[in-house]
N, C-alpha and C positions, 0 to 999 in steps of 0.2 A: 753548400757546395755548389762547385761552377760546373755545368752543364759542358760536357766541349760541344763546340761549332765546327763551321765547314773547314776542312783542310784547307790553307791557302798558299804552299807550298808545291811551284811546279815539278813534275815527276823528273826524278834524276835516281841514276844507282846511287847504290848506299854508298861505294867507295867514293864519288864525289862528293858526298854529303857534310865533308869534315868539319864545315864548320854554318850549316843550316839548321835553322831550327824550325819547327811548324809551332806555329802559334793559334791556340784554339781557345778564343775569349783572354783571360788571362792565365792559360795554362803554355808551359812551353816544354817541349819535348827536343832534346837535343844527342848526338850522339859525341861519347868521349870516345877519341881516338889515339890519344897521345898518354902515353904512361904518367908521366909529371902530372895532367890532369888527372889521372887514375887514383895516382897515388894522393891526390889533395884531396878525394873525396872521401879520405878514410873518416874523419869526425862525425860528418854529414850523415855516411852512410850506417855508421855506428851509431848513431842517434834513432834514425829511423827503423831498424832493427830495434832497440831497447824498445820500443812501443808498441812492437807487434807480436803478440803470442802465435802465429802460422809460421812464422820461418825457425831454421835450422842453422846450425853452425856451417851447413853446405852452401848459406846462402850470407856467409859473412864475408865484410872486405876480405878480410884477413886469409882464407880461404882462395878468395878468386884471384886480387891483388898476386898473392903467392904464385898460385896455378901460372896465369898469363909469362910472371918472371921467370919460369922454370921451361914451362912448354910452349909459350908465345913466343912472339918477335919474328918467325920467317920471313922470308922475303915472301911466300904467298900467304902469308896471314896478315887481318888486320885488324885490329881491335876494335870494337864499337859495344863500348856501355850506357845503352838508352838510359836519361835521365829525363825525370818527369818535373817539372818544380811549378809552383802554384805562388802569386805575387815573391819570387825568387826562394821558396823555400824547397826544398828536394821532397816530392810527396812519394817517389817510386824510382826504382831501378831495376832494368833490365842486364845482366850481362852477357853479351855475346860477341862471337869473334868470325870474322868472314875469312874462307879460304877460296882460293884459287882451284879449282880442278884442270885435270887435263880435257882437251878438247874430244865427245862433243860433250862432256857435263858441263850446266852451268856451275856459277860460284856458287860456296854453300854457305849457310848462315847456321851457326850453333851456338848454342849455349858456353860460355867458358866451364872451362872444369871439364870438357868434353872430347872426344874426337883423339885424345891420344892412340898413341899404337897398342896392342893388346898386352903386350910385357911389360908397358909402363902405365896403366890404367890405375887412377887413383882413387875411381871411384864415386866422386861427385854425385849424389843422391837426391832424392825430392828438390828439385830444380822448379824455381817458378819465378814469378813476378814479387820483387817485395815492396811492397808498398804501404802506405799509411792507411791505418784502417780505415779512415773519414775517407777517404779516396780511389779506393779499389777498385769501384766498374769505372770512375771516370777516368784513374790512370789506367786502369788495361785497355779501354778503348782508347786512349787516344796513341798507348804505344802499338797496339797492331794497325792502326789510322797511318800512324808513322810508317810501317812497316810494309804496308798495300802500295804507300807513294814509294817510296824510296829501293823498293826491292823489286820489282814486278819478275825479275829477268832473273834470280836468284833460287835455289833449293832449300826450303826449311829442313832442319831436320834437329831436332829439338828432343833431347833424350833423357832419359830418367825421370821422366816425369810420374808424379801420382797421378791416378786416372782421374781424382777427383779436383786435382787441383785446382787451381784459379785461373790458370793458363790454357792448361789443357780443354776447361770447359769454359771460355771464351773464344778459343780456335774452332771446336767444333761448332759454335754459332754463325761461324764463320762459312761454314762447309757447302753452303749453296752456293757462294762463289767462288772459293777456294778449291783447289782438287785434295783433299786432303786424306793422308791414311794412316792409321793407328797400327803397331807395331806392337805385339805381345813383348812386355821384356821381365817377365814373372811375377813376383810379388814381393810387397812389404811382410816381413815378419815382424808381429809385434804385440808382446803380452802387456794386460791392462792390468796394471797393480792394486789398482782398485777395485779391481773384479775378482784378482786373485783369492780365493779360498781355502785351495789346499796348501798344504807345506812344503809339497812337490810340484811344479807348474808343468808336469809331464805328461805324454800320453801314455795311458794306463801301460802298455806292451813292454813299455821302459822302465816303470818305476821298480819293478822289480832285483832288476840287475845295478838301477842305479843305486838303489838301496843298501844292497850287497856292497857296491864299493865305497858307499856313505859309511858303511861302519868298517872298511878295511882301514880309510882315512882316520876314524877317531881313535882304533885300535893302535895305530903306528904313531900318534899324537897329535893330528889334526893339521891342516892348514892354517900356515902364516901369513897375513896379506898385510904388504906393503906398497905403498904409493910412492910418486915422484914428491921429493923433500924441497927439491931446489934445481935452480936451471942448470947446475953444475952438474947434475945427474943425466939431464936429455939424452945426452949421445949416449952415455953406457946402456943404459935402460933400451933406446933403441936397439941397439945392436943386441940386448937381450932378444928382444923379439922379433929380430931377423932371424937370430939363431935358433929359438925354438920356434919360428913359422915354419922354416926348412924341416923340422921334423913333421910338423904337420903336414906339411902337402906330400912328403915323401911317405906318410902313412897312409895317404889316400892313394896313393900312386901319381903323383906329380910330380916333376923331376925339382922343378923350382918354386920357388915363392915370390911375389910380389917383389920382397924385398933384393932380389937377385937384379931389377931395373936400376942403373946410375941416377936415374932421373926422379923414379919414383923414392929412392932414399933422398936426393935431394930435396925434392918438395916438404918431405915430413922434416928434415933439420931445420927448413927452415919457418915452417909452419908451428910445427909444435910450440916453440918459444913464446910465440905471439897468441894460441890457444892457452897455452896453461898459463899466464902471467893474465888473461881474462878470466879465468876458472873454467876454461868450457872443454879440458880436455887433462886427462890424467892418463897415466899408465900404471897397473897395477901387476905386482908379481905376488907369486902364491909358492911357499916353499913348504919341503917337508922334511924335518929336522935338517935345517942350512941348505937343506936342495931347492935349484930352484926346477920346479917341476911344470908350472903355466904361466901364463902373461895373458894379459887383455889390456887390449889399448881402445880407449875408452873417450865417446865427445859427449859434453853434457849441456842442456837448457833447461830454464826453471824447470819442465815438466820432465823431461825427458833423459835418458842415458843411453846412447847411439853406440853399440855395441860395432868397434870397425876391424880391428885387426888382431889376432888371438897365437897363441904356438903351445905347443906341450911338449914333455920330455915323451918321446916313444916308447923309451923301455919300461914306463910305467904307467903305460894306456891299458893293460887288459887290468889290473887291479884296483886299480886306483881312478882311473875314467877322470884324469886329471881336467880338462878342458870344461866337462859337464860340473865337474863339482865347482872350479871356477866359476864359471857361468851363475851356479845355483848362488853360491856366495855372494857373487855383486849384484845380482837381482834383488837378495834379501837385503844388501845394505840399502838399495835404491828408495826400494820400499820404505825401508823404516827413516829414513829421511824425506820421503811425503812427494818422491817425484810420481808420477801417472803413468810412465812405459817406461819399458825395457823393450828397447828396438833393437833387434835381430840387422836390420837394414833387409837389403835384396838378394833372394834368393828363387833358383827355380822351381818347379812344383816337386822336384824329387830331392829337395836340400834337404839336410840332417837338421834343420830348423826348426822338419814337422815333429822331431821328438817335443817338444816344449809345444805347449798349451796357445797359442799362437794365433791372433787374428788376421787374416789376410784382407790385403789391398792389392790390387794390380797395379803394375807400372807397367809405364808405355812411352813407345816412341812417336813422336810425331812428325810428318813430312808432309811437307807441302810442295806440290810439283807446280810450276810456272808454264809448264807446257804438257800436251797429251805424248807428244814424244820424249819427252824428259822422264814422264811416267814409265812409259816403255821398255826405256833404256834401264831405268831404276831396276824394275822389275824382273826383267831379262838377267840383269847382272846379279840380282839377288838368287836366283835360282839358280843360276849356273854355279856361283858361292856356295851355296848350300851342297849340292852335290858334291862339290869339292870336299868339304868338310865331311859330308858320308863317308866317301871313299877313303881320306884318310884315315878316318876314325876305324873303320873295317880293317886296315891294314894295322894298325896300333899306334896311329899317330894321334894326339888329343891336345887341345887347347889347356891353356894353361888356366885357365878362371874357369 
């Protein structure tokens, strides 16, 4: 393994470093800022991901390339996919973009997959550096050195990190040199299927009601589960998810689901075919006597099923608890198939996901401020925004997610 040497590139803004590279021994860090070059990374990126057991679908080329095609490309945005190569071989990528902000705020550097408007949010989770297992430390150090050189006047705002992720831990190691703030972002809720010993992985205070619903389902013929059979079904099954998701949101007092966003829909109509063909995505419908009662939109890797979106028939909620029963069926299916985890993904501490026997891992946003003034402005703005949100909630206006 090659150790990083001294950084030899002069200090410039990230925006001006379009074709510059940082050479550290035989290690080369470059910033891909062109969509055509981004497209050309697909084969190398996919190969890097296949050999990495810490990654998820949310770090795939398909996910990030699709996201940029739908949400990127505005005049205030600039693509920056950092690529680390060792003797021309791609050993790490960090997908990012920069955004120009109104004065006096500095330019913002963010992960791809984040920063959409609230109504459009696709919830890109578990972001991190994607690195070859043999070069994790070297590549991560090289990336942070590159950022330190080329983005001195930029604010970093890296969202949706697991607290124990590679990139989060590397950022903390620089806290003596950088002004870093960690913001709580809820928890990852996940069931370890290898440790599951109960037939119902539910909290005790819910088991009685769940068993009553399961008996009702069984008496009325049981749920039949059906999944996508071919690419021609994708548009129609996404429409089913949208319809039932709207019903689910109304059940919890929200006027609209994520599928009410045109860009959210466009993203999924593009990304689902790519992920379905690679075996990384599926949508499951649950029927009772031919009536669609629930649907689960899931992503997969070798060890994990990531539950992403869902919906259920509101009229059947009290009798059958269709969403809970659908989860239990999918949990059992993944356990039988040998997967290690059923991942409910991110939720706050009051999430309904607490009803299941989940292990919780904190999720965070990490912010690096380029100056004391910027940190003061950011913290002041955050306080004002929180007060406005509290006031809106007090008069009955709530956020969608």
